[in-house]
C-alpha positions in Angstrom: 0.0 0.0 0.0 1.5 3.3 -1.0 0.7 4.8 2.3 3.9 4.4 4.4 5.2 7.2 6.6 8.8 7.8 7.6 9.7 5.5 10.5 9.7 8.4 12.9 7.1 8.4 15.6 6.5 9.3 19.2 4.2 7.9 21.9 1.7 10.1 23.7 3.5 9.6 27.0 6.3 11.8 25.6 9.0 9.6 26.9 10.8 8.5 23.8 11.1 9.0 20.1 12.4 6.8 17.3 14.1 8.9 14.6 13.6 8.0 10.9 16.1 5.3 9.9 17.1 4.3 13.4 15.1 1.0 13.4 17.4 -1.9 13.5 16.9 -5.5 12.6 16.6 -7.7 15.6 18.4 -10.7 14.1 20.9 -10.5 17.0 18.1 -11.1 19.5 15.7 -13.4 17.6 17.9 -16.4 17.4 16.2 -19.5 18.8 17.9 -19.5 22.1 16.6 -22.1 24.5 13.8 -20.4 26.5 12.7 -20.8 30.0 9.3 -22.3 30.0 6.9 -20.1 31.7 4.0 -20.9 34.1 2.1 -18.8 36.5 3.8 -20.6 39.3 7.2 -19.5 38.0 6.5 -15.9 38.8 7.5 -16.2 42.4 7.1 -13.1 44.6 10.0 -10.8 44.2 8.9 -8.3 46.8 5.9 -7.6 49.0 3.0 -6.9 46.7 1.8 -3.3 46.3 -2.0 -3.7 45.7 -2.9 0.0 45.5 -3.9 -0.6 41.9 -6.9 -2.6 43.0 -8.7 0.5 44.3 -11.9 0.6 42.2 -12.4 4.3 43.0 -9.5 5.1 40.7 -9.8 5.4 37.0 -8.6 2.5 34.7 -5.6 4.7 33.7 -4.6 5.4 37.2 -4.9 1.8 38.2 -2.9 0.6 35.2 -0.2 3.1 36.1 0.0 1.9 39.7 0.0 -1.8 38.5 2.8 -1.0 36.1 5.0 0.6 38.8 4.5 -2.4 41.1 5.6 -5.0 38.5 9.0 -6.5 38.0 10.5 -6.6 34.5 9.8 -10.3 34.3 6.2 -9.7 35.2 5.9 -7.1 32.5 7.3 -9.4 29.9 4.9 -12.1 30.9 1.8 -10.0 29.9 2.9 -9.4 26.4 3.4 -13.0 25.2 0.5 -15.4 24.7 0.5 -19.1 24.0 -1.6 -21.5 22.2 -4.2 -22.9 24.7 -4.6 -26.4 23.4 -3.2 -29.2 25.5 -1.7 -31.4 22.7 1.5 -33.1 21.9 2.4 -30.5 19.3 2.1 -27.7 21.8 5.4 -27.3 23.7 3.9 -24.8 26.1 1.0 -26.5 28.0 -0.3 -24.4 30.9 -2.5 -26.3 33.3 -4.4 -23.0 33.8 -5.4 -22.8 30.1 -8.9 -23.8 29.1 -9.3 -27.1 27.3 -9.0 -26.9 23.5 -8.8 -23.1 23.6 -7.2 -20.6 21.3 -4.8 -19.0 23.7 -3.6 -18.3 27.2 -1.5 -15.4 28.7 -0.3 -15.9 32.3 -1.3 -13.4 34.9 0.7 -11.9 37.7 -0.2 -13.9 40.8 1.9 -11.8 43.1 -0.2 -8.7 42.3 -3.5 -10.5 41.8 -3.7 -9.6 38.1 -5.7 -12.0 36.0 -4.5 -14.4 33.3 -6.0 -13.9 29.9 -8.1 -16.8 28.7 -8.7 -16.4 24.9 -11.3 -18.0 22.8 -12.3 -17.8 19.1 -14.5 -16.3 17.5 -17.4 -14.3 16.0 -20.1 -17.0 16.0 -19.6 -18.4 19.4 -17.2 -20.2 21.7 -15.0 -22.2 19.3 -12.9 -25.2 20.2 -9.7 -26.2 18.4 -10.6 -29.7 17.1 -13.9 -31.5 17.8 -15.5 -30.6 21.1 -16.6 -33.2 23.6 -20.2 -32.7 24.7 -19.4 -30.6 27.7 -17.6 -28.0 25.4 -20.4 -27.8 22.9 -21.8 -24.2 22.7 -24.5 -22.2 20.9 -23.5 -21.1 17.4 -24.7 -17.8 16.0 -25.2 -17.7 12.2 -22.1 -16.6 10.2 -21.1 -13.0 10.2 -22.3 -12.7 6.6 -25.8 -13.8 7.7 -25.8 -11.4 10.6 -24.8 -8.6 8.3 -27.7 -9.6 6.1 -30.1 -8.7 8.8 -29.2 -5.0 8.5 -30.2 -5.0 12.1 -27.6 -3.7 14.5 -29.6 -4.1 17.7 -30.1 -7.8 16.8 -26.4 -8.2 16.2 -25.7 -6.7 19.6 -28.1 -9.1 21.1 -26.3 -12.0 19.5 -23.0 -10.6 20.7 -24.3 -10.4 24.2 -25.3 -14.1 24.0 -22.0 -15.5 22.8 -20.1 -13.2 25.2 -22.1 -14.6 28.1 -21.2 -18.2 26.9 -17.5 -17.1 26.7 -17.7 -15.8 30.3 -19.5 -18.9 31.5 -16.8 -21.0 29.8 -14.1 -19.2 31.7 -12.9 -16.9 29.0 -12.2 -13.2 29.4 -11.0 -12.4 25.9 -13.0 -13.3 22.7 -11.3 -13.2 19.3 -14.3 -11.9 17.4 -15.2 -8.9 15.3 -14.0 -9.8 11.8 -14.6 -6.7 9.5 -12.4 -7.3 6.5 -14.3 -6.2 3.3 -15.3 -8.7 0.6 -13.0 -7.7 -2.2 -12.7 -11.3 -3.5 -15.9 -13.3 -3.2 -13.9 -16.5 -3.1 -12.1 -15.5 0.1 -12.5 -18.5 2.4 -13.1 -16.3 5.5 -15.8 -14.1 4.0 -18.4 -16.0 6.0 -16.9 -14.5 9.2 -17.1 -10.9 8.0 -19.7 -8.2 7.5 -19.9 -7.8 3.7 -18.5 -5.4 1.1 -19.6 -2.0 2.3 -17.6 -0.1 5.0 -20.7 1.5 6.7 -22.8 -1.7 6.9 -19.8 -3.9 7.9 -18.6 -1.4 10.5 -22.0 -0.8 12.0 -22.9 -4.5 12.2 -19.5 -5.7 13.6 -19.4 -2.8 16.0 -22.7 -3.8 17.4 -21.6 -7.4 17.8 -18.5 -6.3 19.7 -20.6 -4.0 21.9 -22.7 -7.0 22.8 -19.8 -9.3 23.6 -18.1 -6.7 25.9 -21.3 -6.1 27.8 -20.3 -9.3 29.7 -17.2 -7.5 31.2 -14.8 -9.3 28.9 -12.5 -8.1 26.1 -13.0 -8.7 22.4 -11.1 -7.8 19.3 -11.8 -6.3 15.9 -9.8 -8.1 13.3 -7.8 -8.7 11.0 -6.1 -5.3 10.7 -5.7 -4.7 7.8 -6.5 -5.5 4.2 -6.4 -9.3 4.9 -8.9 -9.8 2.1 -7.9 -13.2 0.8 -6.7 -16.4 2.4 -4.4 -17.8 -0.3 -0.8 -17.0 0.7 -2.1 -14.8 3.5 1.3 -14.8 5.3 3.1 -14.1 2.0 0.9 -11.6 0.1 1.9 -8.0 -0.1 -1.2 -5.7 -0.6 -0.6 -2.5 -2.6 -3.3 0.2 -2.5 -3.3 4.0 -2.4 -3.7 5.6 1.0 -6.8 7.5 0.1 -8.5 4.4 -1.3 -7.7 2.4 1.8 -9.0 5.1 4.1 -12.3 5.2 2.2 -12.8 1.4 2.1 -11.1 -1.2 4.3 -9.7 1.2 6.9 -13.0 3.1 7.1 -14.8 -0.2 7.9 -12.4 -0.8 10.8 -12.7 2.8 12.0 -16.5 2.6 12.1 -16.4 -0.8 13.9 -14.0 0.6 16.5 -16.1 3.7 17.0 -19.3 1.7 17.4 -17.9 -1.2 19.4 -15.0 0.3 21.4 -13.1 -3.1 21.3 -10.5 -3.7 23.9 -8.1 -5.1 21.4 -7.2 -5.1 17.7 -5.8 -8.2 16.0 -3.3 -7.4 13.3 -3.2 -9.7 10.3 -0.7 -12.1 8.6 -0.3 -10.2 5.3 2.1 -7.5 4.3 0.9 -3.9 3.4 3.2 -1.9 1.3 6.0 -4.4 1.8 5.8 -4.5 5.6 4.0 -7.1 7.7 0.8 -5.7 9.2 1.9 -6.6 12.7 5.0 -4.5 12.4 3.6 -1.8 10.2 4.3 1.6 11.7 1.8 3.4 9.5 -1.1 1.1 10.3 -0.5 0.6 14.0 1.1 3.8 15.2 -0.1 6.4 12.7 -3.6 5.3 11.8 -4.8 3.2 14.7 -3.1 4.8 17.8 -2.6 8.3 16.6 -5.3 9.2 14.1 -8.0 7.2 15.7 -6.8 7.5 19.3 -7.1 3.8 20.0 -6.4 3.2 23.7 -6.5 -0.6 23.7 -3.8 -3.1 22.7 -2.8 -4.7 19.5 -2.3 -8.4 19.4 -1.0 -10.6 16.6 -3.0 -13.1 14.7 -1.7 -16.5 15.9 2.0 -16.6 14.9 2.0 -13.4 12.9 4.9 -11.9 14.8 8.3 -11.8 13.0 10.8 -9.5 14.6 11.6 -8.5 18.2 12.6 -4.9 17.5 10.3 -4.0 14.6 7.2 -5.5 16.2 7.9 -3.7 19.4 8.8 -0.3 18.0 6.1 -0.2 15.3 3.1 -0.7 17.5 2.5 -4.3 18.5 1.6 -4.8 22.1 1.1 -8.6 22.5 2.4 -11.6 20.5 0.2 -14.6 20.5 -0.1 -18.2 19.5 3.4 -19.3 20.7 3.5 -23.0 20.4 7.1 -24.2 19.7 10.1 -23.9 22.0 12.0 -20.8 21.3 9.6 -19.6 18.5 8.7 -16.4 20.1 9.9 -12.8 19.6 9.7 -11.3 23.1 10.3 -12.6 26.7 14.0 -12.8 27.2 14.6 -11.7 23.6 12.8 -8.4 24.2 14.6 -8.0 27.5 17.9 -8.3 25.6 16.7 -5.8 23.0 15.9 -3.3 25.8 19.3 -3.8 27.4 20.9 -3.2 24.0 18.9 0.0 23.6 17.2 -1.4 20.4 13.8 -1.1 22.1 13.1 1.6 24.8 11.9 0.5 28.2 9.1 2.9 27.7 7.8 0.9 24.8 7.4 -2.3 27.0 5.8 -0.2 29.6 3.3 1.2 27.0 2.5 -2.4 26.0 1.8 -3.5 29.5 -0.1 -0.3 30.4 -2.4 -0.9 27.4 -3.1 -4.5 28.2 -3.7 -3.8 31.9 -5.8 -0.7 31.3 -8.0 -2.6 28.8 -8.7 -5.5 31.1 -9.5 -3.2 34.0 -11.7 -0.8 31.9 -13.7 -3.7 30.3 -14.4 -5.2 33.7 -12.4 -8.4 33.3 -10.4 -7.7 36.4 -13.1 -6.7 38.9 -15.6 -9.3 37.6 -13.3 -12.3 37.2 -14.6 -15.1 34.9 -15.8 -18.4 36.4 -17.4 -21.5 35.0 -21.1 -21.2 35.1 -24.3 -22.9 33.7 -25.5 -21.9 30.3 -29.2 -21.4 29.4 -29.1 -23.2 26.1 -32.8 -23.0 25.4 -32.8 -19.2 25.8 -29.7 -18.9 23.7 -31.2 -21.1 21.0 -34.0 -18.5 20.7 -31.4 -15.7 20.2 -29.5 -17.5 17.4 -32.7 -18.5 15.7 -34.0 -14.9 15.7 -30.7 -13.8 14.1 -31.0 -16.5 11.4 -34.7 -15.7 10.7 -33.9 -12.0 10.3 -30.9 -12.6 7.9 -32.1 -15.3 5.5 -32.5 -13.6 2.1 -35.2 -14.4 -0.4 -33.5 -13.7 -3.6 -36.1 -14.9 -6.1 -39.8 -15.8 -5.8 -41.9 -16.6 -8.8 -45.0 -17.2 -6.6 -43.8 -20.4 -5.2 -43.2 -19.2 -1.6 -44.5 -19.3 1.1 -45.4 -22.9 1.1 -48.1 -22.8 3.7 -51.0 -21.9 1.6 -50.6 -24.4 -1.3 -47.9 -27.1 -1.1 -49.2 -30.5 -0.1 -46.6 -32.7 -1.7 -43.0 -31.5 -1.2 -39.8 -33.1 -2.3 -36.7 -32.1 -0.2 -33.5 -32.9 -1.9 -29.8 -32.7 -1.1 -27.5 -30.7 1.2 -27.8 -33.2 4.2 -31.0 -31.3 5.0 -32.3 -34.5 6.7 -29.8 -34.0 9.6 -28.3 -30.5 9.7 -27.1 -27.2 8.3 -23.6 -26.3 7.2 -21.1 -24.1 9.0 -17.8 -22.5 8.1 -14.4 -24.0 9.1 -11.1 -23.1 10.7 -10.4 -21.5 14.0 -13.9 -20.0 14.2 -15.5 -23.5 14.2 -18.1 -23.8 16.9 -19.4 -27.3 17.8 -23.0 -26.9 18.7 -25.1 -29.2 20.9 -25.4 -32.6 19.3 -22.0 -32.4 17.7 -21.2 -32.9 14.0 -24.2 -34.3 12.2 -22.3 -35.4 9.1 -18.9 -37.1 9.8 -16.1 -37.9 7.4 -16.7 -34.9 5.0 -13.9 -32.5 4.0 -10.3 -32.5 5.3 -10.0 -34.5 8.5 -7.1 -32.3 9.7 -7.2 -28.5 10.3 -9.0 -26.4 8.9 -11.4 -29.3 8.7 -13.5 -31.3 9.2 -16.6 -30.0 7.5 -19.1 -29.6 10.3 -22.9 -29.7 10.0 -24.9 -28.3 12.9 -27.4 -30.9 14.1 -30.5 -28.9 13.1 -32.5 -30.5 10.3 -34.4 -28.3 7.9 -36.4 -31.4 6.8 -37.5 -32.2 10.3 -38.4 -28.6 11.0 -40.4 -28.3 7.8 -42.3 -31.4 8.7 -43.2 -29.8 12.0 -44.2 -26.5 10.3 -46.4 -28.3 7.7 -47.8 -31.3 9.5 -50.5 -31.9 6.8 -48.1 -31.9 3.9 -46.5 -35.0 2.4 -42.8 -34.4 2.5 -40.3 -36.8 1.0 -36.5 -36.9 1.2 -33.8 -37.7 -1.3 -30.1 -37.2 -0.7 -29.4 -36.0 -4.2 -26.6 -38.5 -4.7 -28.8 -40.4 -7.2 -29.9 -38.0 -9.9 -32.6 -40.3 -11.2 -34.2 -40.7 -7.8 -34.0 -37.0 -7.2 -35.7 -36.1 -10.4 -38.3 -38.8 -9.9 -39.2 -37.4 -6.5 -39.4 -33.9 -8.0 -41.8 -35.0 -10.7 -44.2 -36.5 -8.1 -44.2 -33.3 -6.0 -46.0 -30.0 -6.2 -42.8 -28.2 -5.0 -39.2 -29.4 -5.0 -36.8 -27.8 -2.6 -33.1 -28.4 -3.4 -30.6 -27.7 -0.7 -27.1 -26.9 -2.0 -24.0 -25.9 -0.2 -20.4 -24.8 -0.4 -18.1 -25.3 2.6 -15.5 -22.4 3.0 -12.9 -22.1 5.6 -9.9 -20.1 6.9 -6.6 -20.6 5.1 -8.2 -21.5 1.7 -9.8 -19.6 -1.1 -12.6 -21.1 -3.2 -14.1 -20.9 -6.7 -17.4 -19.1 -6.5 -19.2 -22.1 -7.9 -21.1 -25.0 -6.3 -18.9 -28.1 -6.0 -19.7 -31.8 -6.4 -22.1 -31.6 -9.4 -24.7 -29.6 -7.5 -25.4 -27.3 -10.4 -26.3 -30.3 -12.5 -28.6 -31.5 -9.7 -30.4 -28.2 -9.5 -30.8 -28.1 -13.3 -32.1 -31.7 -13.5 -34.7 -31.1 -10.7 -35.8 -27.8 -12.3 -36.4 -29.6 -15.6 -38.5 -32.1 -13.7 -40.5 -29.6 -11.7 -41.0 -26.0 -12.6 -41.9 -25.1 -9.0 -38.3 -25.7 -7.8 -36.9 -23.7 -4.9 -33.1 -23.6 -4.2 -31.9 -23.1 -0.7 -28.2 -22.0 -0.6 -25.9 -22.6 2.4 -22.8 -20.7 1.4 -20.1 -18.5 2.9 -20.4 -15.9 0.2 -21.7 -15.2 -3.3 -21.8 -18.1 -5.9 -22.6 -18.3 -9.6 -26.1 -19.6 -10.5 -26.2 -20.9 -14.1 -29.6 -22.4 -13.3 -31.2 -19.3 -11.8 -33.6 -18.6 -14.7 -34.9 -22.2 -14.5 -36.0 -22.2 -10.9 -39.0 -20.6 -9.3 -37.3 -19.5 -6.1 -33.9 -18.9 -4.5 -33.2 -18.5 -0.8 -29.8 -17.7 0.6 -29.5 -19.1 4.1 -25.7 -18.7 4.4 -24.4 -20.6 7.4 -27.4 -20.2 9.7 -26.1 -21.4 13.0 -27.2 -24.0 15.5 -30.9 -23.2 15.0 -30.6 -23.0 11.2 -33.0 -25.8 10.5 -36.1 -24.2 12.2 -35.1 -20.8 10.8 -35.1 -22.0 7.2 -38.3 -24.0 7.6 -40.1 -21.0 9.1 -39.1 -18.8 6.2 -40.1 -21.3 3.6 -43.4 -22.0 5.3 -44.3 -18.4 5.8 -44.3 -18.5 9.6 -41.5 -15.9 9.2 -41.6 -13.2 6.6 -38.1 -13.0 5.1 -36.4 -9.6 5.7 -32.7 -10.3 5.0 -30.9 -8.1 2.4 -27.6 -8.9 0.7 -24.5 -7.4 2.2 -22.6 -8.5 -0.9 -23.1 -8.4 -4.7 -23.7 -11.7 -6.5 -22.0 -11.6 -9.9 -23.4 -13.0 -13.1 -20.0 -14.2 -14.3 -16.4 -14.2 -13.2 -15.4 -11.5 -15.7 -17.3 -8.9 -13.7 -14.9 -9.2 -10.8 -11.8 -7.0 -10.5 -9.8 -10.2 -10.4 -11.3 -13.4 -11.9 -9.0 -15.5 -9.7 -7.1 -14.9 -6.4 -3.8 -13.2 -6.5 -0.9 -15.6 -6.3 -2.6 -18.3 -8.3 0.1 -20.6 -9.6 2.8 -19.1 -7.3 4.8 -21.8 -5.6 4.3 -22.3 -1.9 6.6 -20.2 0.2 7.0 -17.5 -2.5 5.9 -14.0 -1.7 3.7 -12.2 -4.2 1.7 -9.0 -4.6 -1.9 -8.0 -5.2 -2.6 -4.5 -6.5 -6.0 -3.3 -5.5 -6.4 -1.0 -8.5 -10.1 -0.8 -7.9 -9.2 1.3 -4.9 -12.3 2.1 -2.8 -14.6 0.8 -5.5 -15.4 -2.4 -3.7 -18.5 -4.5 -4.4 -21.5 -2.6 -5.7 -19.3 0.5 -6.2 -17.2 -1.5 -8.7 -20.3 -2.7 -10.5 -21.7 0.9 -10.7 -18.4 2.2 -11.9 -18.1 -0.4 -14.7 -21.8 -0.4 -15.6 -22.1 -4.1 -14.8 -25.5 -5.7 -14.1 -25.1 -8.2 -11.3 -27.1 -11.4 -10.7 -28.3 -10.0 -7.4 -27.4 -6.5 -6.2 -26.0 -5.4 -2.9 -29.0 -4.6 -0.7 -31.4 -6.9 -2.6 -33.9 -8.9 -0.6 -37.6 -9.8 -1.2 -40.5 -10.1 1.2 -43.9 -11.8 1.3 -45.5 -8.4 1.7 -44.9 -5.1 -0.2 -43.6 -1.8 1.0 -43.7 1.8 -0.2 -41.2 4.6 0.4 -42.4 8.2 0.3 -42.0 11.7 1.6 -38.2 11.8 1.1 -36.5 15.0 2.3 -33.0 16.0 3.2 -31.7 18.9 5.3 -28.5 20.0 6.9 -28.8 20.3 10.7 -25.9 21.3 13.0 -23.6 20.5 10.1 -24.9 17.0 9.6 -26.9 15.7 6.6 -30.3 14.4 7.9 -32.5 12.3 5.6 -36.2 11.7 6.5 -38.8 9.6 4.8 -41.8 7.4 5.5 -42.1 3.6 5.0 -45.5 1.9 4.6 -46.5 -1.7 4.5 -48.9 -1.9 1.5 -49.3 -5.7 1.6 -51.3 -8.1 3.8 -48.5 -9.6 6.0 -46.5 -8.3 8.9 -43.0 -7.6 7.6 -39.7 -5.8 8.1 -38.5 -3.1 5.6 -34.9 -2.1 5.1 -34.5 1.5 3.9 -31.2 2.2 2.2 -30.0 5.8 1.6 -27.4 6.3 -1.1 -25.5 9.5 -1.7 -23.6 10.8 -4.7 -22.1 14.1 -5.9 -23.8 15.7 -8.9 -20.4 16.7 -10.2 -19.0 13.2 -9.9 -15.4 12.7 -8.9 -15.7 9.8 -6.5 -14.4 6.3 -7.0 -17.9 5.2 -8.1 -21.3 6.9 -8.8 -22.7 6.4 -5.3 -22.1 5.1 -1.7 -24.4 3.8 1.0 -24.8 6.7 3.4 -27.3 5.3 6.0 -29.8 2.5 6.5 -32.6 1.5 8.9 -34.9 -1.4 9.5 -38.4 -1.3 10.8 -41.2 -3.8 11.4 -44.6 -2.8 10.0 -48.1 -4.3 10.3 -50.2 -4.4 7.2 -51.3 -0.8 6.4 -49.0 0.7 8.9 -46.5 3.5 8.2 -43.5 4.9 10.1 -41.3 8.0 9.6 -37.6 7.6 10.0 -34.8 10.2 10.2 -31.3 9.0 9.5 -27.9 10.8 9.7 -25.4 10.3 6.9 -21.8 9.8 8.2 -20.0 12.8 6.8 -17.0 10.7 5.8 -19.3 9.0 3.2 -19.9 12.3 1.6 -16.2 13.0 1.5 -12.9 12.0 -0.2 -9.8 11.4 1.8 -7.0 13.8 1.0 -3.6 12.6 2.2 -2.1 16.1 1.9 -4.6 17.4 4.4 -4.5 14.2 6.5 -8.3 14.5 6.6 -11.6 13.8 4.8 -13.0 16.7 2.8 -16.6 17.2 1.6 -16.4 19.3 -1.6 -19.0 22.1 -1.8 -21.8 21.6 -4.2 -24.9 19.6 -5.0 -25.4 16.1 -3.8 -28.1 13.6 -4.8 -29.8 11.6 -1.9 -31.5 8.4 -3.1 -33.9 6.3 -1.0 -33.8 2.7 -2.5 -34.3 -0.9 -1.7 -31.0 -2.0 -3.2 -27.9 -0.6 -4.9 -29.5 -1.2 -8.3 -32.9 0.3 -7.4 -33.3 3.8 -8.9 -35.7 4.6 -6.0 -36.5 8.2 -5.4 -34.1 11.1 -5.1 -33.7 14.7 -3.8 -30.8 17.1 -4.2 -29.2 19.1 -1.5 -26.3 21.6 -1.5 -23.6 21.0 1.0 -20.9 23.4 2.1 -17.2 22.5 2.2 -16.2 20.6 5.3 -12.9 19.1 6.4 -13.1 16.2 8.8 -10.0 15.7 10.8 -9.0 12.4 12.3 -10.7 11.6 15.6 
């Protein structure tokens, strides 16, 4: 990324400065010298403990400062190195205090009564590394992509509060959630964890999730900072993008999520940005995050993303994580040596420790220590089901849905719908109650296996429609599937694509599922396709089917959620947070960067589309997508009217009315797009605000939304600020990025928006 600054920066404490060019390689202190294995018991009292820091009448900053002064150098070094939490033969550091099958563990300071850090993945619930025994099974929220499809920030916050409570009840005080990387490549294997392609939507939804998690007095992250937008070669890829483009896209998504969620920690990513690893990138960590945005928390690495004792320390990292092999760490005694050699100032270590300690105190993890507790699984099942029902997207409906009024003979085919629903893989894998419903599928080693939540859409549909005759075919026998479809009034084909961390995927259904859908559609014109995918896929059969439902990875109550949408018990209200292309050639890159590059070789990706991510790219190029960003159908109809825009206290306010003109209760999603009449942006328009309301038949409601001023501006590196150009702006109220909707024009004055 062409956004680097000179390697000259200062910390707010005013204690030290690193002049441009004075950074030194730490090769002399990163050799694999034999380490002393650490344990909490190893930190024997060095002096009588000064416990003044425990005074809860003091501010978190004051308490952290007192704690820092009371700590020995060894104790300080302990807080900035974290270990893999799994008790396994491949883990050389096995702390008995670590939670079973957990992501990570950081020892505390027993002498001073400071808590260890127990770390768990991830954004859909309390994950386990490898398959969970029954006592470690936990409630799984739907994927981040589905939650983003709700366009419902309060619901996302409710889901975050639920999984945060399970983290606390499982003994964790740090949750590694909050993925907000934008969908630049629809084949990215981790897209399912994220919040879509738009910085406002992704930032608002992920920020709400983070807010909910931390309501349980634990810490959570926002991750993976930054521009970690593909998995292939994620530790070798160098991302190149202009600073202005990054500030108006990926970095803006992070900025909004941080403002909305106030996370205690930021997890930096594996990739390089402008030739520098993200976790030792002075521009990203010190300039953007800590200086421009004023972030007070701490920066941790993704697991094993630390590389250099001196550069990581001096360029803004606060905690290395995922240490698993003897000597394969960068700090501890190596950092102590670097400090003694004046390669890293003592003040930098103190700043790391101060940030970690202050965060744990401020978020409540110190004064409300975690403890194992009972979990109300039935109540939590209702939370995850509500999320799934709100985010399932009805993409196409040629009068076939809902089923309740007409379908008597229904053929359900494929997708293991008789036993469960699909989930995404990797470190985020949650094992829900009942365990894996389909064994032996996918890679049997990490990032596998493929896991199906034990929540059958078939069984749920039978409960929803007790008078219907519902048959089942696995889809493995094409003849049997088409025969069942011919005998039914409606055929429902479940198709899926498993995606996972560390791998990128073609955006096409695997294993002959396109052929299955086409064959069933030829046999029955009333065919509905239910997709369980991590992101967009191509649909060569879309014109042949009567209905398409995108269920994403719907979580541990996905079966009932899908059935209730199909039956009409729930009126679908999800809207796409990503664009579905018609063909690969519509994408900025038809295949992932690094395709064909030998393993171990570094390579580059140039994000020449800049800030024109997703629908902005389609608008810029004039491409017609298969399904547009923001698209989503309902079983009722809505009208939007009385659009008006005004400037109030310097902010653009947009007001309008929504009416339910149909015969069913339903939820409408209002999308406000903004664009300069004179042009000059990376694309014709941007999402400026959104809102979701539930309306009874015949009811209306007036909404007033505020447009984030950064979405009316361009970032100007020379000013080090966003600037709104004076002139006329079009404000459009629409139901998707391709809907012309209705518009008004307003004149805005010039405004410069400095970093917060």
